[in-house]
C-alpha positions, -999 to +999 in steps of 0.1 A: -721-150-127-691-165-110-663-180-131-649-214-125-616-198-113-635-177-087-654-207-074-621-227-072-604-199-052-634-196-029-634-233-022-597-233-015-602-205+010-630-223+027-610-255+029-581-236+046-605-221+071-620-255+079-585-270+083-575-242+106-606-247+127-601-285+127-565-281+138-576-258+166-600-283+179-577-313+174-543-300+186-552-274+211-576-293+233-549-313+252-524-284+256-552-261+268-562-288+294-527-290+307-525-252+310-559-251+328-549-279+352-517-261+361-536-229+366-561-247+388-533-261+409-517-227+413-550-211+423-557-239+448-522-235+463-527-197+466-561-201+483-547-228+506-518-205+516-542-176+523-565-199+543-535-210+564-525-174+569-560-165+580-560-194+605-527-182+619-541-147+622-571-160+641-548-179+665-527-148+671-559-128+675-573-152+701-540-149+721-542-111+718-577-111+731-568-130+763-538-107+770-558-076+762-586-087+786-562-094+813-546-060+814-572-037+799-589-011+820-615-006+793-647-027+791-643-061+775-669-052+748-647-023+737-616-045+736-635-071+715-646-044+690-610-031+685-596-066+680-624-075+656-617-044+635-580-053+635-589-089+624-611-076+595-583-053+583-558-082+582-583-105+565-591-078+539-553-075+532-550-112+528-581-113+505-567-086+482-534-104+480-552-136+471-572-119+444-541-102+429-522-135+429-551-154+412-555-126+386-518-130+378-521-167+374-552-163+351-533-137+330-505-162+326-530-188+316-544-166+289-509-157+276-499-193+274-530-202+255-526-174+231-489-184+225-500-220+218-526-208+193-502-185+175-474-210+174-496-238+161-516-219+136-491-194+123-484-214+091-521-223+086-531-186+090-504-175+065-518-201+040-554-191+046-545-154+043-527-162+011-558-179-003-580-150+008-556-125-009-556-146-041-594-147-040-597-109-034-571-101-062-589-125-086-624-111-078-611-075-081-594-084-114-627-099-126-646-068-117-621-047-136-623-070-165-661-068-166-659-031-167-632-032-194-651-058-213-678-036-227-652-009-235-630-033-254-658-051-272-676-019-282-643-003-294-630-032-313-664-040-329-669-004-339-639-005-362-651-032-386-686-019-384-674+016-394-655+001-423-686-018-435-707+013-432-682+035-450-677+009-478-715+005-482-719+043-486-690+044-511-705+016-531-738+035-532-720+065-546-701+044-571-734+030-584-748+065-587-717+077-606-714+046-628-679+039-616-659+008-628-664-026-612-628-027-599-637+001-574-667-018-563-646-049-558-623-030-534-653-019-513-667-055-513-633-069-502-632-043-474-667-053-462-657-090-464-625-084-444-644-064-417-672-090-415-646-118-411-629-098-383-662-093-365-669-130-369-636-140-353-642-116-324-677-130-318-664-166-320-637-158-295-662-143-271-684-174-275-654-197-269-645-178-237-681-181-224-682-218-232-649-223-214-662-205-183-693-227-183-673-259-191-691-264-223-663-261-248-660-297-260-633-315-281-639-339-309-608-361-309-594-380-339-560-393-349-543-366-369-508-363-384-492-330-374-474-328-407-507-325-425-518-298-400-488-277-407-493-281-444-529-270-441-517-239-422-492-230-449-519-232-475-543-212-454-519-183-450-503-186-485-521-155-500-513-133-471-477-145-469-473-139-507-488-104-505-465-093-477-434-110-491-430-133-461-412-166-463-428-196-446-412-230-443-421-262-426-397-285-407-415-316-396-392-344-407-403-376-425-417-395-396-455-394-390-465-375-358-499-388-349-518-374-320-554-377-308-568-342-311-595-320-322-582-310-356-602-277-359-593-266-325-555-272-329-558-256-363-573-226-344-543-226-321-518-227-350-537-200-369-536-177-339-498-182-334-491-177-371-514-147-373-496-131-344-462-137-361-474-122-393-489-092-375-457-083-356-431-093-381-421-066-407-426-073-444-400-096-457-397-115-425-394-153-421-417-177-403-409-214-396-434-240-386-418-271-369-429-303-353-406-327-335-411-359-315-401-355-278-403-391-264-440-395-258-450-360-270-449-339-301-435-303-298-449-278-323-433-244-327-440-212-347-408-191-349-404-156-364-376-130-367-397-101-356-391-076-328-394-101-299-414-098-267-403-083-234-401-104-202-429-084-187-452-090-216-443-127-217-455-131-181-491-119-190-493-129-227-517-158-222-540-138-199-575-128-210-577-095-229-539-093-230-524-076-261-488-072-270-494-038-286-519-016-267-524+004-299-535-028-317-572-030-322-574-060-345-587-083-319-599-086-283-567-101-268-584-134-264-565-155-290-536-167-268-559-171-238-581-195-258-551-212-274-538-220-239-571-234-228-573-256-260-538-270-255-543-277-218-576-294-226-556-317-248-534-325-217-506-303-232-489-271-223-480-239-242-452-214-237-432-186-254-395-180-256-383-146-268-356-120-266-364-084-276-348-078-310-343-115-318-377-128-327-401-151-308-409-188-307-444-200-295-444-237-287-469-262-275-465-299-266-492-326-269-492-363-262-486-386-292-511-413-299-503-445-281 
């Protein structure tokens, strides 16, 4: 099934080809007519000159006949045959010269037309070729992505499934041995954690499919960003406490209301905070901030982790992109989905980072009017 991006690229290519054809029809008709008219004039001039040369040859030949008949000892029929052969030879020479001259003029006409086409459509062809290349690259990337898709999903879903399976076996052994409830609770927590991870992966996959089909809808309501940041801190409080992170909020005292889908923006923030926690060593610091920027609110998640290279920043919001190739805790869809959600709210999202100096993920959304 074609994605929306593939359809858009194909339509863009088709439009370029149509524009190229239209410009050919519109702009080349008159120049072509001028070239053809000049060619016709040249051919007419060549043929007229050859006709005059033939007429002159005939006049000379008639004079030659009279003189030859007056002095020839041979029969007149023999004289006529010799002069006729000479006339044919001269006419053939003129005919060949005419054909060669006309061929040269026609060749010049073709060259002029080709030059006109190339000069006029050079830019349009470059643009069309660019669209064709974009389409090919995108389609090739999609084909590769589809092949990688099963590999990524099967690999990443196997991990939590294996953890569930192992924990279930260990629980069965614990029951048979009469072990303490604390050991059973550890296995249950591991099962719960693995099930949650699988649930997140499946939801991400469903979101991507809805996005591709244009079916991921937003339910907008007026929300204060300060309450959203507070909800995020409460959501991650147990994890932050266990790993000895510090998390603070800097949102000022002024309300920052925006018309948004609260659950979806919370999903964006959770993804950004989760990434910061994942890549920041224990004891690190994370700051959530929200600031008014004229008619927009700018929200940022800043950490003091290892930072992100320029190469990784260029592809970080692409589908299946992961900062750490050895990381198998997700499908690499979180930032891709976050970007879609932010842009669906008429906003934009970006990252600023220097390796060794932490990272800041920011997004900007319109404030309520």
